[in-house]
Backbone as JSON, one array per atom type, in Angstrom:
{
  "sequence": "XXXXXXXXXXXXXXXXXXXXXXXXXXXXXXXXXXXXXXXXXXXXXXXXXXXXXXXXXXXXXXXXXXXXXXXXXXXXXXXXXXXXXXXXXXXXXXXX",
  "N": [[1.04, -1.08, -0.22], [0.0, 2.24, -0.74], [1.14, 5.25, 0.97], [0.0, 8.85, 1.28], [1.3, 11.41, 2.82], [0.96, 14.55, 5.24], [3.7, 16.79, 7.23], [4.37, 18.2, 9.81], [6.54, 21.1, 10.62], [7.48, 22.5, 13.16], [8.9, 24.59, 14.31], [9.71, 25.6, 12.16], [7.48, 26.7, 11.14], [5.66, 25.27, 8.9], [4.71, 23.24, 5.94], [4.66, 19.3, 4.85], [4.5, 17.85, 2.21], [4.76, 14.68, 0.96], [5.39, 11.0, -0.51], [4.84, 7.39, -0.08], [5.61, 3.75, 0.7], [6.21, 3.02, 3.45], [5.05, 4.87, 6.28], [6.41, 4.95, 8.89], [8.69, 5.07, 8.39], [9.97, 6.88, 6.67], [9.15, 9.18, 7.92], [11.01, 8.91, 10.03], [13.37, 8.94, 8.54], [13.33, 11.52, 7.68], [13.6, 12.76, 9.89], [16.14, 12.01, 10.76], [18.08, 11.51, 9.04], [21.25, 12.69, 7.66], [21.79, 14.03, 5.8], [21.56, 16.63, 2.78], [19.42, 18.15, 2.34], [15.69, 19.21, 1.57], [13.75, 19.08, 3.65], [15.87, 18.11, 5.49], [16.58, 20.88, 6.8], [14.6, 21.69, 8.54], [14.16, 20.75, 10.89], [12.7, 19.65, 13.79], [10.11, 16.87, 12.48], [6.14, 16.53, 12.59], [4.16, 14.09, 12.0], [1.06, 15.06, 10.89], [-0.98, 13.4, 9.13], [-1.77, 10.75, 7.59], [-2.29, 9.32, 4.83], [-4.11, 5.94, 3.37], [-3.87, 4.93, 0.12], [-3.48, 3.93, -2.16], [-2.72, 0.79, -4.11], [-1.26, 1.36, -5.81], [1.55, 3.09, -7.03], [1.8, 5.09, -8.55], [-0.44, 6.6, -8.48], [-0.72, 7.24, -5.43], [1.97, 9.56, -5.87], [0.77, 11.13, -7.99], [-1.29, 12.26, -6.8], [0.06, 13.69, -4.21], [1.37, 15.15, -5.57], [-0.57, 16.61, -6.47], [-1.7, 17.66, -4.79], [0.52, 19.61, -3.86], [1.0, 21.18, -5.83], [-1.31, 22.84, -5.55], [-0.34, 24.94, -3.66], [-0.63, 25.7, -1.51], [-1.45, 26.74, 1.58], [-3.92, 26.68, 3.2], [-5.29, 24.93, 1.92], [-4.12, 22.74, 2.47], [-4.2, 22.53, 5.26], [-7.07, 22.16, 5.49], [-7.04, 20.16, 4.32], [-6.37, 18.24, 6.26], [-8.05, 19.16, 8.18], [-10.7, 17.94, 7.5], [-9.47, 15.11, 7.48], [-9.35, 13.96, 5.89], [-9.21, 12.58, 2.57], [-10.38, 11.5, 0.36], [-11.92, 12.28, -1.92], [-9.91, 13.34, -3.88], [-8.34, 10.6, -4.14], [-10.2, 9.0, -5.36], [-10.68, 10.31, -7.81], [-7.69, 10.53, -9.28], [-7.22, 7.8, -9.24], [-9.0, 6.88, -11.01], [-7.85, 8.14, -13.6], [-6.31, 7.68, -15.66]],
  "CA": [[0.01, -0.09, 0.23], [1.05, 3.57, -0.59], [0.54, 6.81, 1.28], [0.34, 10.1, 0.99], [1.51, 12.29, 4.56], [1.93, 15.56, 5.25], [4.6, 17.0, 7.76], [4.56, 20.08, 10.18], [7.38, 21.48, 11.3], [7.13, 23.63, 14.47], [10.44, 25.17, 14.17], [9.43, 26.48, 10.63], [5.93, 26.68, 10.79], [5.63, 25.43, 7.52], [4.01, 22.01, 5.85], [5.59, 18.94, 3.98], [3.69, 16.92, 1.71], [4.71, 13.17, 0.51], [4.11, 9.66, -0.71], [5.7, 6.33, 0.41], [4.45, 2.85, 1.15], [6.36, 3.04, 4.95], [5.45, 6.46, 6.51], [6.98, 5.07, 9.57], [10.52, 4.8, 8.18], [9.69, 8.51, 6.31], [8.9, 10.12, 8.81], [12.48, 8.89, 11.08], [14.68, 9.79, 7.7], [12.87, 12.79, 7.51], [14.17, 13.5, 11.14], [17.41, 11.7, 11.36], [19.3, 11.82, 8.22], [22.26, 13.79, 8.07], [21.65, 14.13, 4.05], [21.22, 18.39, 3.26], [17.92, 18.17, 1.75], [14.44, 20.55, 1.91], [13.17, 18.6, 4.96], [16.8, 18.4, 7.03], [16.38, 22.02, 7.11], [13.2, 22.43, 8.82], [13.64, 19.51, 11.59], [11.99, 18.22, 14.02], [8.88, 17.45, 11.69], [5.56, 16.15, 12.83], [3.23, 13.21, 11.35], [0.25, 15.21, 10.99], [-1.67, 13.14, 8.4], [-1.47, 9.77, 6.8], [-3.37, 8.6, 4.12], [-3.58, 5.73, 2.45], [-4.47, 5.54, -1.07], [-3.69, 2.78, -3.57], [-1.56, -0.2, -4.13], [-0.02, 2.04, -6.88], [2.75, 4.56, -6.54], [1.57, 6.43, -9.62], [-1.08, 7.03, -8.09], [0.06, 8.55, -4.81], [2.89, 10.76, -6.78], [-0.35, 11.88, -8.71], [-1.95, 12.66, -5.4], [1.41, 13.85, -3.99], [1.98, 16.45, -6.46], [-1.48, 17.85, -7.13], [-1.69, 18.64, -3.03], [1.95, 19.94, -3.94], [0.69, 22.6, -6.71], [-1.99, 24.34, -4.96], [0.18, 26.07, -2.83], [-1.27, 26.41, -0.63], [-1.05, 26.42, 3.52], [-5.18, 26.62, 3.26], [-5.77, 23.89, 1.68], [-3.15, 21.68, 3.29], [-4.83, 22.43, 6.74], [-8.95, 21.61, 4.94], [-7.45, 18.27, 4.21], [-5.98, 18.08, 7.78], [-8.85, 19.1, 9.4], [-10.95, 17.1, 7.0], [-8.78, 13.8, 7.71], [-10.1, 12.93, 4.01], [-8.79, 13.23, 0.81], [-11.46, 10.17, -1.02], [-12.25, 13.24, -4.01], [-8.7, 13.2, -4.07], [-7.9, 8.6, -4.44], [-11.54, 8.41, -6.39], [-9.75, 11.4, -9.36], [-6.73, 9.94, -9.6], [-7.4, 6.18, -9.12], [-9.68, 6.69, -12.26], [-7.46, 8.91, -14.36], [-5.44, 6.87, -16.62]],
  "C": [[0.58, 1.18, -0.28], [0.02, 4.74, 0.09], [0.56, 7.49, 1.08], [-0.04, 10.97, 2.36], [1.93, 13.38, 4.2], [2.45, 15.51, 6.97], [4.44, 17.99, 8.02], [5.89, 20.3, 10.89], [7.45, 22.43, 12.23], [7.93, 24.31, 14.05], [10.39, 25.84, 13.02], [8.31, 26.92, 10.58], [5.5, 26.37, 9.29], [5.2, 23.49, 7.63], [5.01, 21.22, 4.76], [5.03, 17.84, 3.28], [4.64, 15.23, 0.92], [4.44, 12.52, 0.61], [5.11, 8.34, 0.01], [4.64, 5.49, 0.74], [4.96, 2.56, 2.49], [6.57, 4.18, 5.36], [5.91, 6.22, 7.59], [8.93, 5.83, 9.5], [10.72, 6.41, 7.62], [10.27, 9.34, 7.04], [10.79, 10.16, 9.74], [13.49, 9.7, 10.08], [13.93, 10.92, 7.85], [13.98, 13.85, 8.81], [15.8, 13.51, 11.73], [18.22, 11.78, 10.21], [19.81, 12.66, 8.25], [22.32, 14.29, 6.37], [20.9, 15.95, 4.25], [20.16, 18.16, 2.22], [16.65, 19.5, 2.39], [14.41, 20.37, 3.77], [14.3, 18.59, 6.3], [16.78, 20.18, 7.85], [15.5, 22.94, 8.13], [12.85, 21.17, 10.46], [13.32, 20.61, 12.99], [10.55, 18.28, 13.48], [7.75, 16.59, 12.62], [4.91, 15.54, 11.97], [1.76, 13.98, 11.37], [-1.37, 14.45, 10.65], [-1.29, 12.04, 7.69], [-2.39, 8.97, 6.05], [-3.45, 6.86, 2.95], [-4.03, 5.11, 1.41], [-4.72, 5.3, -2.04], [-2.19, 1.64, -3.91], [-0.63, 0.19, -5.57], [0.79, 2.98, -6.57], [1.97, 5.21, -6.85], [0.73, 7.18, -8.51], [-1.02, 8.19, -6.88], [0.92, 9.46, -5.03], [1.78, 11.38, -7.32], [-0.81, 12.93, -7.65], [-1.42, 14.27, -4.74], [1.31, 15.28, -4.66], [0.92, 17.79, -6.63], [-1.74, 18.6, -5.74], [-0.31, 20.01, -3.09], [1.62, 21.34, -4.73], [-0.52, 23.29, -6.72], [-1.4, 25.21, -4.18], [-0.18, 26.64, -1.96], [-1.46, 26.06, 0.75], [-2.89, 25.93, 3.86], [-5.89, 25.25, 3.25], [-5.17, 22.3, 2.04], [-4.25, 20.89, 4.59], [-6.43, 22.18, 6.28], [-8.4, 20.4, 5.3], [-7.23, 17.67, 6.06], [-6.66, 18.09, 8.69], [-10.32, 17.95, 9.09], [-10.74, 15.72, 7.71], [-9.19, 12.97, 6.56], [-9.87, 13.41, 2.66], [-9.76, 11.71, -0.55], [-12.0, 10.79, -2.19], [-11.21, 12.74, -4.29], [-8.03, 12.01, -4.73], [-9.08, 8.58, -5.41], [-10.77, 9.66, -7.46], [-9.07, 10.22, -9.51], [-6.63, 8.04, -9.54], [-8.07, 6.06, -10.46], [-9.25, 7.49, -13.42], [-6.29, 7.57, -15.14], [-3.97, 6.82, -16.69]]
}
């Protein structure tokens, strides 16, 4: 199963959206790997929400990219508050 997840950095007051097949591993990597990356500059990260979206990595990536393209904090906070992305799962699962 592939997941779309949203992280929050209290130190930087920003959100990060990603996709993975192992949410706990990815959270650990975002918080502890010593690479020079976007997420390494904004530690620590808290997991706000994770959604199991599909057995297809492609669908998870499409949903992740869609959310990122909105460039909207409000959009992300609405997803967290609703605790649902069912509409996006339906939309991107039916796209060929």
